[in-house]
C-alpha positions in Angstrom: -41.1 40.2 -103.8 -40.8 42.3 -100.6 -40.8 46.1 -100.5 -38.9 48.1 -97.8 -39.1 51.8 -97.0 -37.2 54.2 -94.8 -36.5 57.9 -94.2 -39.0 60.8 -93.7 -42.6 59.8 -93.1 -44.4 62.9 -91.9 -47.3 62.3 -94.4 -47.3 58.5 -94.6 -45.2 58.5 -97.7 -43.4 55.3 -96.6 -46.7 53.3 -96.9 -46.1 51.9 -93.4 -49.6 52.8 -92.2 -48.3 55.5 -89.8 -46.3 58.8 -89.9 -43.2 57.8 -88.0 -39.8 58.2 -89.6 -37.7 55.1 -90.1 -33.9 55.3 -89.6 -33.4 51.8 -91.0 -35.3 50.0 -93.8 -38.5 48.2 -92.7 -40.7 46.0 -94.9 -44.2 47.4 -95.7 -47.2 45.3 -94.9 -49.1 45.1 -98.2 -47.9 45.5 -101.8 -50.8 45.9 -104.4 -49.4 43.6 -107.1 -46.0 43.0 -108.8 -44.4 46.4 -109.2 -42.3 47.7 -112.1 -41.5 51.2 -110.9 -41.6 53.5 -107.8 -41.3 57.3 -108.1 -41.1 59.4 -105.0 -41.9 63.1 -104.8 -41.3 65.7 -102.0 -43.6 64.0 -99.5 -45.6 61.5 -101.6 -45.0 58.2 -103.4 -46.3 56.7 -106.7 -46.1 52.9 -107.4 -46.6 51.4 -110.8 -47.6 47.7 -111.1 -47.0 45.2 -113.9 -50.6 45.6 -115.1 -50.2 49.3 -115.6 -52.0 50.5 -112.5 -50.9 53.3 -110.3 -51.0 53.4 -106.5 -50.3 56.4 -104.3 -49.6 57.4 -100.7 -48.3 60.3 -98.6 -48.9 64.0 -98.7 -52.0 65.2 -100.6 -52.3 68.8 -99.6 -52.1 70.0 -103.3 -53.9 67.0 -104.8 -50.7 65.3 -105.8 -52.2 61.8 -105.0 -54.9 62.4 -107.7 -57.7 61.0 -105.5 -60.1 64.0 -106.1 -59.9 65.1 -102.5 -57.1 66.4 -100.3 -56.7 63.6 -97.8 -53.3 62.0 -97.0 -52.9 58.2 -97.2 -50.4 56.2 -95.1 -50.8 53.0 -97.2 -50.9 52.5 -101.0 -54.2 53.5 -102.5 -55.3 52.9 -106.0 -55.5 55.8 -108.5 -58.8 55.4 -110.1 -59.0 58.2 -112.7 -56.6 57.0 -115.4 -58.3 54.2 -117.4 -55.3 53.6 -119.8 -52.3 51.4 -119.0 -49.6 53.5 -117.4 -45.9 52.9 -118.4 -44.1 55.7 -116.6 -44.6 57.9 -113.5 -42.9 60.8 -111.9 -43.4 62.8 -108.6 -42.4 66.4 -108.3 -42.4 68.4 -105.1 -46.2 68.6 -104.9 -47.4 67.3 -108.3 -47.4 64.1 -110.2 -47.2 62.8 -113.8 -48.0 59.6 -115.7 -47.4 58.4 -119.2 -49.7 55.8 -120.8 -48.9 53.1 -123.3 -50.5 55.2 -126.0 -48.1 58.1 -125.3 -50.6 60.2 -123.5 -49.5 62.4 -120.6 -51.5 63.0 -117.4 -50.7 65.5 -114.7 -52.2 66.5 -111.3 -51.5 68.3 -108.1 -50.1 71.8 -107.8 -50.2 74.0 -110.9 -49.0 77.2 -109.1 -46.0 77.5 -111.5 -47.6 76.0 -114.6 -46.0 72.6 -113.9 -49.1 70.7 -115.1 -48.8 72.1 -118.6 -52.4 73.5 -118.9 -53.1 77.1 -118.0 -56.9 76.3 -117.7 -56.3 74.1 -114.7 -56.7 75.4 -111.2 -53.7 76.0 -108.9 -54.7 72.9 -107.1 -55.9 70.1 -109.5 -56.6 66.9 -107.6 -57.8 64.9 -110.6 -55.4 63.5 -113.3 -55.9 65.5 -116.5 -54.6 64.7 -120.0 -52.1 67.3 -121.2 -52.0 68.3 -124.9 -48.5 67.7 -126.3 -47.7 67.4 -130.0 -46.2 63.9 -130.1 -46.3 60.6 -128.1 -44.5 60.9 -124.7 -42.2 58.0 -123.7 -40.7 59.4 -120.5 -41.4 62.1 -118.0 -39.3 63.8 -115.2 -40.4 66.1 -112.5 -38.3 68.8 -110.9 -39.2 70.9 -107.9 -41.7 73.0 -109.9 -41.1 72.1 -113.5 -41.7 69.2 -115.9 -39.5 67.6 -118.6 -41.0 65.3 -121.2 -39.2 63.1 -123.7 -41.1 62.4 -126.9 -40.9 59.3 -129.2 -39.2 61.5 -131.7 -36.2 62.1 -129.3 -37.3 65.8 -128.8 -37.6 67.3 -125.3 -40.3 69.6 -124.0 -40.4 71.6 -120.8 -42.8 73.7 -118.8 -43.4 75.1 -115.3 -41.1 77.3 -113.3 -38.6 78.7 -115.7 -36.8 81.6 -114.0 -33.5 79.8 -113.6 -33.3 78.4 -117.1 -34.6 75.0 -116.2 -37.0 75.0 -119.1 -34.4 75.7 -121.7 -36.1 78.8 -123.1 -34.1 82.0 -123.6 -36.2 85.1 -124.2 -35.1 88.2 -126.0 -34.4 90.1 -122.8 -34.8 87.8 -119.8 -36.0 84.4 -118.9 -39.7 83.9 -118.3 -40.9 83.3 -114.8 -42.9 80.3 -115.9 -44.2 78.4 -118.9 -47.8 77.4 -118.7 -47.7 75.2 -121.9 -45.3 72.5 -123.1 -42.5 74.2 -125.0 -39.9 72.5 -127.2 -36.3 72.7 -126.0 -34.1 73.6 -129.0 -31.1 71.4 -129.0 -28.0 71.9 -131.1 -26.4 70.1 -133.0 -29.8 69.2 -134.4 -28.8 65.6 -135.0 -28.9 64.9 -131.3 -31.7 62.6 -130.4 -32.4 62.3 -126.7 -32.9 59.0 -125.0 -33.2 59.9 -121.3 -34.2 62.9 -119.2 -33.8 64.0 -115.6 -34.8 67.1 -113.6 -33.3 68.7 -110.5 -34.7 71.4 -108.3 -33.9 74.2 -110.8 -32.1 72.4 -113.7 -32.7 69.8 -116.4 -30.5 67.3 -118.3 -30.8 64.8 -121.1 -28.7 61.9 -122.4 -28.3 61.6 -126.2 -28.1 58.6 -128.4 -24.4 59.5 -128.9 -23.8 59.1 -125.2 -23.4 62.8 -124.5 -25.0 64.7 -121.6 -26.9 67.9 -122.2 -27.5 70.4 -119.4 -29.6 73.5 -118.8 -30.7 75.6 -115.8 -29.2 76.6 -112.5 -25.4 76.2 -112.2 -25.1 77.7 -108.7 -23.5 74.5 -107.4 -21.6 73.5 -110.6 -24.4 71.2 -111.7 -23.7 72.1 -115.3 -20.0 71.0 -115.1 -19.1 74.7 -115.4 -17.3 76.8 -112.8 -20.2 78.5 -111.0 -18.3 81.7 -110.2 -18.1 82.3 -113.9 -21.6 81.1 -114.9 -24.5 80.6 -112.5 -27.1 79.9 -115.1 -27.2 78.0 -118.4 -30.3 79.1 -120.2 -30.2 76.8 -123.3 -28.9 73.2 -123.5 -25.1 72.9 -123.4 -23.2 69.7 -124.2 -20.9 68.6 -121.2 -17.4 67.9 -122.5 -17.1 64.1 -122.9 -13.5 64.3 -121.8 -14.8 65.0 -118.3 -16.1 61.4 -118.3 -12.7 59.9 -119.4 -13.7 60.2 -123.1 -16.4 57.5 -122.6 -20.0 57.5 -123.7 -22.4 58.0 -120.8 -25.2 55.3 -120.6 -27.2 56.5 -117.5 -27.8 59.9 -115.9 -29.5 60.7 -112.6 -30.2 64.0 -110.8 -30.7 65.1 -107.2 -31.8 68.6 -106.4 -28.3 70.1 -106.8 -26.0 67.3 -108.0 -25.9 64.8 -110.8 -24.6 61.3 -111.4 -23.5 59.7 -114.7 -22.5 56.1 -115.4 -20.2 55.4 -118.4 -20.1 52.4 -120.6 -17.3 50.9 -118.5 -19.4 51.1 -115.4 -17.7 54.0 -113.7 -20.0 56.3 -111.7 -19.2 60.1 -111.9 -20.6 62.7 -109.5 -20.6 66.5 -109.6 -22.4 69.6 -108.2 -23.2 70.2 -104.6 -21.3 68.0 -102.1 -21.6 69.5 -98.6 -23.8 66.6 -97.4 -21.4 64.0 -98.8 -23.6 63.3 -101.8 -20.7 63.2 -104.3 -19.5 60.1 -102.5 -15.8 60.9 -102.9 -13.0 61.1 -100.4 -12.0 64.7 -99.6 -14.9 65.9 -101.7 -15.4 69.7 -101.7 -18.7 71.4 -100.8 -19.0 72.2 -104.5 -17.3 70.5 -107.4 -18.2 71.3 -111.0 -15.8 68.7 -112.4 -17.2 65.2 -112.6 -15.2 62.8 -110.5 -15.4 59.0 -110.0 -17.3 57.9 -106.8 -15.5 55.8 -104.3 -17.1 52.4 -105.0 -15.3 49.5 -106.6 -18.2 47.1 -107.1 -20.1 47.1 -110.4 -23.3 49.2 -110.2 -26.4 48.1 -111.9 -28.8 50.8 -110.7 -28.2 54.3 -109.2 -30.8 56.7 -107.9 -30.7 60.3 -106.5 -32.8 61.7 -103.7 -32.7 65.4 -102.9 -29.1 65.3 -101.5 -28.3 61.6 -101.2 -27.9 58.6 -103.4 -28.6 54.8 -103.5 -26.3 52.5 -105.5 -27.2 48.9 -106.2 -24.5 46.4 -107.2 -24.7 43.4 -109.5 -24.7 41.1 -106.4 -27.8 42.8 -105.0 -25.9 44.8 -102.4 -27.2 48.3 -101.6 -25.0 51.3 -100.8 -26.1 54.8 -99.6 -24.3 58.1 -99.4 -25.1 61.7 -98.6 -27.6 63.5 -96.5 -28.9 61.3 -93.7 -31.5 63.4 -91.8 -34.5 61.3 -91.1 -32.3 58.2 -91.7 -32.2 58.5 -95.5 -29.0 56.4 -95.7 -30.5 53.6 -93.5 -27.7 53.6 -90.9 -29.9 53.8 -87.8 -28.7 57.4 -87.0 -28.8 60.8 -88.8 -25.1 61.4 -89.4 -24.3 62.3 -93.0 -22.5 59.6 -94.9 -19.6 60.8 -97.0 -18.6 57.7 -98.8 -20.8 54.9 -100.2 -21.7 52.6 -97.3 -23.6 49.3 -97.4 -27.0 49.4 -95.7 -26.6 46.7 -93.0 -30.3 46.0 -92.5 -30.5 44.7 -96.1 -27.1 42.9 -96.1 -28.6 39.4 -96.0 -31.2 40.1 -98.8 -30.8 40.4 -102.5 -32.0 43.9 -103.6 -33.6 44.0 -107.1 -34.8 47.6 -107.4 -34.4 51.0 -105.6 -36.1 54.4 -105.5 -35.5 57.8 -103.9 -37.6 60.8 -103.0 -36.8 64.1 -101.6 -36.4 62.5 -98.1 -37.5 58.9 -98.4 -36.4 55.6 -100.0 -37.7 52.3 -101.2 -36.0 49.0 -102.0 -37.5 45.8 -103.5 -35.9 42.5 -102.3 -36.3 38.8 -103.0 -36.5 37.7 -99.4 -36.6 39.0 -95.8 -33.1 37.8 -94.9 
């Protein structure tokens, strides 16, 4: 197993031992065990190994690395403060989250908008702290400044920055600025059980067991599949019309800051929302498109991931494509010109890619060989 990283590296988030950007993928020197998941925040990275341990690197100015002090790390460093086995991780802009095999949730980093879910915590909390939530958590997602948690019951809870409706709470007169405590998102019809969650900069979404997509939050760029000039904000969960996905059930959803991807049961990948960096991956794509459209890629996709304004797409043959915003070399092309249609990453063309991850401005890929 070999791990490659590329893109922005101002804080050492690429785990390369330095702070130089990489315009093409480069293998990192040391991997602390067999990994099962990588989650990238704004300028930091979380790595989860097979034995349930978490390793961190990158920006630590708000304590988002959970190492008890505010020092950046340019190589993966063990997170010592969670003694349970971790099964899921998520990095927000400047905070982090972890779920253990007992369903406990830990949070650390910035709490300026209540995104840690405990009002007693300081604005900067550099130590992982267990958060009180009424049921076992099975998945967690981090937006720019808000958190989304999926419970074993299929219910969804949100907290943190809430002003744009991203926490799914509609007050009597206006939306709250923030929610300091985990708050249940009321979903109708009530028979909907959620199976997956994602978070954008100011929006949230969930996938139901019925294969429907629920959306709430900012719709400025049509992220909610609603014409933004009519509705710029969706305060409570709304079901996206399944006809927009060809009448098919959706099996996977992913979210960037202002765009979303969905893969249907037949394998088609749909994109919608903001597209001015090419992140929708469609020919003649407008700057904003609230109607989901099929991305221009003919190969079967087995994993898709969103960065802030770019995407990585992994095919069943282990070939990796990139599309969208390319500042700092996010698309791995060797330059910084935005990529408007899914394009293979040449540096990894002779390897078999097994797993991919995106952050706000950096990327990781796991391969079976160096090529």
